[in-house]
C-alpha positions as CSV (number, residue, x, y, z in Angstrom):
1,X,0.2,-0.2,-0.3
2,X,0.9,3.5,-0.8
3,X,1.4,5.7,2.4
4,X,2.3,9.4,2.6
5,X,4.5,11.3,5.2
6,X,4.7,14.9,5.8
7,X,8.0,16.3,7.4
8,X,7.8,19.3,9.8
9,X,9.4,21.2,6.7
10,X,7.0,20.5,4.5
11,X,8.5,17.9,2.4
12,X,6.2,15.5,1.3
13,X,7.5,11.8,1.0
14,X,5.3,9.1,-0.4
15,X,6.3,5.2,0.5
16,X,5.0,1.6,-0.4
17,X,5.1,-0.5,2.2
18,X,3.5,-3.8,3.5
19,X,0.5,-3.3,5.7
20,X,2.1,-5.7,8.4
21,X,5.4,-3.4,8.4
22,X,6.8,-1.8,11.8
23,X,6.7,1.6,12.5
24,X,10.7,1.3,12.8
25,X,11.1,0.1,9.1
26,X,8.9,3.2,8.3
27,X,11.2,5.2,10.0
28,X,14.5,3.6,8.7
29,X,13.2,3.9,5.0
30,X,12.4,7.8,6.1
31,X,15.8,8.1,7.4
32,X,17.1,7.6,3.7
33,X,14.6,9.9,1.7
34,X,15.3,12.9,4.9
35,X,18.3,12.2,6.3
36,X,16.8,12.4,9.4
37,X,18.1,10.0,11.8
38,X,15.5,7.2,12.9
39,X,16.5,8.0,16.4
40,X,15.3,12.0,16.1
41,X,12.0,10.7,13.9
42,X,8.6,11.2,15.6
43,X,6.0,9.5,13.4
44,X,2.0,11.1,14.0
45,X,-1.1,9.3,13.3
46,X,-4.7,10.5,13.7
47,X,-2.4,13.1,16.0
48,X,-0.8,10.3,18.6
49,X,2.4,9.2,18.7
50,X,3.1,5.7,17.4
51,X,5.7,3.2,18.6
52,X,8.6,1.7,16.9
53,X,7.4,-1.7,17.7
54,X,3.8,-0.8,16.6
55,X,2.6,-2.5,13.0
56,X,1.2,-0.2,10.3
57,X,-2.1,-2.5,10.3
58,X,-2.2,-2.7,14.0
59,X,-2.8,1.2,14.5
60,X,-5.3,1.7,11.5
61,X,-3.2,3.1,8.7
62,X,-4.4,2.3,5.3
63,X,-3.7,2.6,1.9
64,X,-3.4,6.5,1.2
65,X,-3.3,7.9,4.9
66,X,-1.4,10.6,6.1
67,X,1.3,10.7,8.7
68,X,3.3,13.5,10.2
69,X,7.0,13.2,10.7
70,X,8.6,15.8,13.0
71,X,12.4,15.7,14.3
72,X,13.6,15.5,17.9
73,X,14.1,19.4,17.6
74,X,10.6,19.8,16.1
75,X,8.8,17.6,18.8
76,X,10.1,19.9,21.3
77,X,8.7,23.0,20.1
78,X,4.5,23.8,20.4
79,X,4.1,24.4,16.6
80,X,4.1,20.1,16.6
81,X,1.2,20.2,18.9
82,X,-0.9,23.0,16.9
83,X,-0.4,20.7,13.6
84,X,-1.7,17.2,15.6
85,X,-5.1,16.0,15.8
86,X,-7.5,15.3,18.9
87,X,-8.6,11.8,19.5
88,X,-12.1,13.1,17.7
89,X,-10.1,13.7,14.3
90,X,-10.8,17.5,15.1
91,X,-7.6,19.7,14.4
92,X,-6.0,20.9,17.9
93,X,-5.2,24.1,16.7
94,X,-7.7,24.2,13.6
95,X,-6.5,27.7,12.4
96,X,-2.6,26.5,11.9
97,X,-3.6,22.8,10.9
98,X,-5.1,24.7,7.8
99,X,-2.6,27.4,6.8
100,X,-0.1,24.5,7.1
101,X,-2.1,22.5,4.2
102,X,-2.8,25.5,2.4
103,X,0.8,26.0,2.1
104,X,1.6,22.9,0.4
105,X,0.2,22.8,-3.1
106,X,1.5,19.2,-3.4
107,X,-0.6,18.1,-0.6
108,X,-3.8,20.4,-1.7
109,X,-3.7,18.4,-5.3
110,X,-3.6,15.4,-4.0
111,X,-7.0,16.4,-1.5
112,X,-8.8,18.0,-4.3
113,X,-8.3,14.7,-6.5
114,X,-9.0,12.2,-3.3
115,X,-11.6,14.6,-1.2
116,X,-12.6,17.9,-2.7
117,X,-15.1,18.3,0.4
118,X,-12.3,18.6,2.4
119,X,-10.2,20.5,0.5
120,X,-12.7,23.2,0.0
121,X,-13.3,23.2,3.9
122,X,-9.4,23.9,3.8
123,X,-9.5,26.6,1.1
124,X,-12.3,28.2,3.0
125,X,-12.7,30.4,6.4
126,X,-15.1,28.7,8.3
127,X,-13.1,26.4,10.9
128,X,-16.0,25.1,12.3
129,X,-16.9,23.4,9.1
130,X,-12.9,22.2,8.8
131,X,-13.3,20.9,12.2
132,X,-17.0,19.2,11.1
133,X,-15.2,17.5,8.2
134,X,-12.1,16.1,10.0
135,X,-14.4,14.3,12.4
136,X,-16.6,12.9,10.5
137,X,-13.6,11.5,8.2
138,X,-12.4,10.2,11.8
139,X,-15.9,8.6,12.4
140,X,-15.9,7.2,8.6
141,X,-12.3,5.5,9.0
142,X,-13.6,4.0,12.7
143,X,-16.5,3.0,11.4
144,X,-15.2,1.2,8.3
145,X,-12.7,-0.4,10.6
146,X,-15.6,-1.7,12.9
147,X,-17.6,-3.2,9.9
148,X,-14.3,-5.0,8.6
149,X,-13.8,-6.3,11.7
150,X,-17.9,-7.6,12.2
151,X,-17.4,-8.9,8.8
152,X,-14.3,-11.0,9.8
153,X,-16.1,-12.8,12.8
154,X,-19.6,-13.3,10.8
155,X,-21.7,-16.3,10.0
156,X,-20.5,-17.4,6.8
157,X,-23.8,-18.6,6.2
158,X,-25.9,-15.5,7.2
159,X,-27.0,-14.3,4.1
160,X,-27.0,-10.1,4.8
161,X,-23.4,-10.9,5.8
162,X,-22.6,-12.5,2.8
163,X,-24.0,-9.7,0.9
164,X,-22.0,-7.1,2.8
165,X,-19.0,-8.6,2.3
166,X,-19.7,-8.9,-1.6
167,X,-20.4,-4.8,-1.1
168,X,-16.9,-4.9,0.9
169,X,-15.3,-6.2,-2.1
170,X,-17.2,-4.8,-4.9
171,X,-15.8,-1.4,-3.0
172,X,-12.5,-2.2,-2.7
173,X,-12.6,-3.3,-6.5
174,X,-14.0,0.4,-7.5
175,X,-11.8,2.1,-4.4
176,X,-8.2,0.1,-6.7
177,X,-9.6,1.1,-9.9
178,X,-9.7,4.6,-8.8
179,X,-6.7,4.7,-7.5
180,X,-5.1,3.1,-10.9
181,X,-6.9,6.1,-12.8
182,X,-5.6,8.7,-10.4
183,X,-2.0,7.2,-11.3
184,X,-1.9,6.3,-14.7
185,X,-4.7,8.0,-16.1
186,X,-4.8,11.5,-14.1
187,X,-6.1,13.1,-17.4
188,X,-9.8,11.3,-17.0
189,X,-10.2,13.7,-14.2
190,X,-9.4,16.9,-16.2
191,X,-11.9,19.1,-17.7
192,X,-12.5,18.3,-21.7
193,X,-12.1,21.1,-23.8
194,X,-14.7,20.9,-26.8
195,X,-14.0,21.3,-30.4
196,X,-13.6,25.0,-31.4
197,X,-12.4,26.1,-35.0
198,X,-11.9,29.3,-36.5
199,X,-14.4,30.4,-39.7
200,X,-15.9,32.4,-41.4
201,X,-19.5,32.8,-42.2
202,X,-20.9,35.2,-45.1
203,X,-17.0,37.4,-44.2
204,X,-17.6,37.4,-40.6
205,X,-15.2,36.1,-38.4
206,X,-16.5,33.7,-35.4
207,X,-15.2,30.8,-33.9
208,X,-17.5,27.4,-34.5
209,X,-18.1,24.6,-32.2
210,X,-17.5,21.1,-34.2
211,X,-20.2,18.8,-33.0
212,X,-20.6,15.5,-34.3
213,X,-23.2,14.4,-32.4
214,X,-25.4,17.5,-33.1
215,X,-27.6,16.5,-36.5
216,X,-28.0,19.8,-38.1
217,X,-25.8,23.0,-38.1
218,X,-27.5,25.7,-35.9
219,X,-26.8,29.5,-35.6
220,X,-28.5,32.0,-33.0
221,X,-30.2,34.9,-34.1
222,X,-28.4,37.1,-33.0
223,X,-25.1,35.5,-34.7
224,X,-27.2,35.5,-37.9
225,X,-28.1,39.4,-37.6
226,X,-24.5,40.2,-37.1
227,X,-23.6,38.1,-40.2
228,X,-26.2,39.7,-42.4
229,X,-28.0,36.5,-42.7
230,X,-31.3,36.9,-41.1
231,X,-32.5,38.6,-44.4
232,X,-32.6,35.4,-45.8
233,X,-34.6,33.2,-43.0
234,X,-37.5,31.0,-44.2
235,X,-39.8,31.0,-41.7
236,X,-41.9,28.5,-43.0
237,X,-39.6,26.1,-41.1
238,X,-40.8,27.5,-37.5
239,X,-40.8,24.8,-34.9
240,X,-39.7,23.7,-31.7
241,X,-36.7,21.8,-30.4
242,X,-37.6,19.2,-28.2
243,X,-34.6,17.5,-26.0
244,X,-33.6,18.0,-22.6
245,X,-34.4,21.4,-22.7
246,X,-36.7,23.2,-26.0
247,X,-35.9,26.1,-27.6
248,X,-38.3,27.7,-30.7
249,X,-36.6,27.5,-34.6
250,X,-37.1,30.5,-36.1
251,X,-36.5,29.2,-39.5
252,X,-34.0,28.4,-42.1
253,X,-31.2,29.8,-43.9
254,X,-30.8,27.5,-47.0
255,X,-27.2,28.4,-48.2
256,X,-24.7,31.0,-47.1
257,X,-21.1,31.0,-47.7
258,X,-18.5,29.7,-44.7
259,X,-15.2,30.3,-45.0
260,X,-12.6,27.4,-43.7
261,X,-9.3,27.7,-44.0
262,X,-8.6,29.4,-47.3
263,X,-11.2,27.7,-49.6
264,X,-15.0,28.7,-49.3
265,X,-17.9,25.7,-48.9
266,X,-21.8,26.0,-49.4
267,X,-23.3,25.7,-46.1
268,X,-27.3,25.6,-44.5
269,X,-28.2,26.6,-41.1
270,X,-31.7,26.5,-38.7
271,X,-31.5,29.4,-36.8
272,X,-32.5,29.1,-33.4
273,X,-33.8,31.4,-30.7
274,X,-31.1,30.8,-28.3
275,X,-28.7,33.2,-26.6
276,X,-26.7,30.8,-24.8
277,X,-25.2,29.4,-28.3
278,X,-23.5,31.1,-31.6
279,X,-22.9,28.9,-34.0
280,X,-22.6,25.5,-34.4
281,X,-20.9,22.9,-37.0
282,X,-23.2,19.7,-36.5
283,X,-23.0,16.6,-38.3
284,X,-24.7,17.5,-41.7
285,X,-22.2,20.0,-43.0
286,X,-19.5,17.6,-41.4
287,X,-20.9,14.9,-44.0
288,X,-21.6,17.0,-46.7
289,X,-17.9,18.6,-46.8
290,X,-16.0,14.7,-45.9
291,X,-14.9,16.2,-42.7
292,X,-12.3,14.4,-40.6
293,X,-12.1,15.6,-36.8
294,X,-8.5,14.5,-36.4
295,X,-7.3,14.1,-32.9
296,X,-4.0,13.2,-33.3
297,X,-2.9,16.1,-35.5
298,X,-5.8,18.1,-33.5
299,X,-7.1,19.3,-36.5
300,X,-10.1,19.6,-38.5
301,X,-9.7,18.4,-42.1
302,X,-12.4,19.5,-44.6
303,X,-13.1,18.4,-48.0
304,X,-11.5,14.8,-47.9
305,X,-8.1,16.8,-46.6
306,X,-7.7,19.7,-48.6
307,X,-8.0,21.8,-46.1
308,X,-7.1,21.4,-42.4
309,X,-7.6,24.2,-39.7
310,X,-6.4,23.6,-36.2
311,X,-8.9,22.9,-32.8
312,X,-8.7,26.1,-30.6
313,X,-6.3,25.8,-27.8
314,X,-8.4,26.8,-24.3
315,X,-7.0,30.2,-23.8
316,X,-8.4,31.1,-27.3
317,X,-11.9,30.5,-26.6
318,X,-13.9,32.8,-25.4
319,X,-15.2,32.5,-21.3
320,X,-18.8,33.2,-22.6
321,X,-18.7,30.2,-24.6
322,X,-18.3,27.6,-21.6
323,X,-22.2,27.9,-20.9
324,X,-22.1,27.1,-25.0
325,X,-20.7,23.8,-24.4
326,X,-23.2,23.0,-21.7
327,X,-26.1,23.5,-23.9
328,X,-24.5,22.2,-27.0
329,X,-23.9,19.0,-24.7
330,X,-27.3,18.7,-23.7
331,X,-28.2,19.1,-27.5
332,X,-26.2,16.2,-28.5
333,X,-27.7,13.9,-26.0
334,X,-31.0,14.8,-26.9
335,X,-32.9,12.4,-29.6
336,X,-36.3,14.4,-29.1
337,X,-38.4,15.0,-32.1
338,X,-38.7,18.2,-33.5
339,X,-42.0,19.9,-35.5
340,X,-41.9,21.4,-38.5
341,X,-40.0,18.0,-40.7
342,X,-36.5,19.4,-38.9
343,X,-34.8,16.8,-36.7
344,X,-32.3,18.1,-34.9
345,X,-30.9,17.9,-30.9
346,X,-32.5,21.1,-29.1
347,X,-30.4,23.8,-26.9
348,X,-31.3,24.2,-23.9
349,X,-33.1,27.8,-23.0
350,X,-31.3,29.7,-20.0
351,X,-33.1,32.3,-18.2
352,X,-32.2,35.5,-17.4
353,X,-32.0,36.4,-13.7
354,X,-32.0,40.0,-14.5
355,X,-29.7,43.1,-12.8
356,X,-30.3,41.8,-9.4
357,X,-29.2,38.4,-10.7
358,X,-26.2,39.4,-12.5
359,X,-24.8,41.6,-9.4
360,X,-25.2,38.5,-7.6
361,X,-23.5,36.4,-9.7
362,X,-20.7,39.0,-9.9
363,X,-20.2,39.5,-6.0
364,X,-19.7,35.5,-5.9
365,X,-17.3,35.4,-8.5
366,X,-15.5,38.3,-6.8
367,X,-15.5,36.4,-3.5
368,X,-14.1,33.3,-5.3
369,X,-11.5,35.4,-7.2
370,X,-10.3,36.8,-3.7
371,X,-10.3,33.5,-1.8
372,X,-8.0,31.9,-4.6
373,X,-5.6,35.3,-4.9
374,X,-4.9,34.7,-1.0
375,X,-3.5,31.7,-1.7
376,X,-1.0,33.2,-3.9
377,X,-1.8,33.0,-7.2
378,X,-2.4,35.8,-9.7
379,X,-5.6,37.4,-10.4
380,X,-5.4,37.2,-14.1
381,X,-4.7,33.5,-13.4
382,X,-7.4,32.9,-11.1
383,X,-10.0,34.8,-13.0
384,X,-9.0,32.4,-16.1
385,X,-9.3,29.1,-14.5
386,X,-12.5,30.0,-12.6
387,X,-13.8,30.8,-16.2
388,X,-12.2,27.7,-17.7
389,X,-14.0,26.2,-15.1
390,X,-17.4,27.7,-15.1
391,X,-17.1,29.3,-12.1
392,X,-16.8,26.0,-10.0
393,X,-13.6,27.1,-7.1
394,X,-12.8,23.4,-6.2
395,X,-11.7,22.6,-10.0
396,X,-10.0,25.5,-10.1
397,X,-8.0,25.4,-7.2
398,X,-7.1,22.0,-8.2
399,X,-6.2,23.4,-11.8
400,X,-3.9,26.0,-10.5
401,X,-2.2,23.8,-7.7
402,X,-1.9,21.3,-10.4
403,X,0.0,23.8,-12.8
């Protein structure tokens, strides 16, 4: 199993040890890693010192647990006690404990992956909530140990006991699979950036969302007006797009020129009354122009390869398009019927909260910015991270710590 040891100087050491390894042997490994002699080391687990003769499994150390190591000099100081935990799992000095963890970017990054609720509490300003979560984690660990012990002595012919054993084995498999994913496939936990390319519609440059899951190419009313195409709107194709949500189909523009790279192509659009989506390049035009989504080279090939345009990087995608991705994703997952003979995925309609709602959102956003700036990140980087993750403070912080 793997355990993490944090030294008094905030050094993080990860060790791969046997559950039945003695504490003394663990200290010997730490002596090699930290150059602190075995005799000077003091190991703390859940706020209590562990003796050299004890086995890791006997004191309750499990895979992924955190131990603290202090040297003899540090152990005599009061700061060590400030970072220790009480018997109920709460911190002796929650403020010092919170600041100590905050300063360790590696540990914070691990917490955001393994326990985002605790990581969020450490970033927050409510020490009572932090203490409650620490106690909760202690109780969960204690309850899990009690359940494991009960299962060891359960009647093997008891149906309920068999069900619990089966559930424990299944959960262990899930936990091992999750741990393996963190180690070998960490990008699976990151946000996937949608595919955008630069295009021109009727001579107007814009960033097109390439979505092979959408049946038709869609343009919003405001975008069509900006491109000078609204005069060509055929309102005989009015209807309602149904799916996860619904949006009004204002009509159809039968043909207009789009420019991809240096070549012009004819394109038709359905016009939706949707403020959350600007331009979506759907499956109908992808098929018509024999497009290839080449993720190896990260390009969109058009006309069987006569034109190749790169997909945009995150920094080149406007932040307002993050909501557009969400609604386009809803559309792609939608298979509902559409009136007026059109068959496209729907776009959800997002209602506006008015001026008061906007002010509330701005205030909430600024509060998140201020909290992350306090951790030592630049304001511009914080804003970009929050926009990248649609205002999700946990994901933004994880991204900043990981960077």
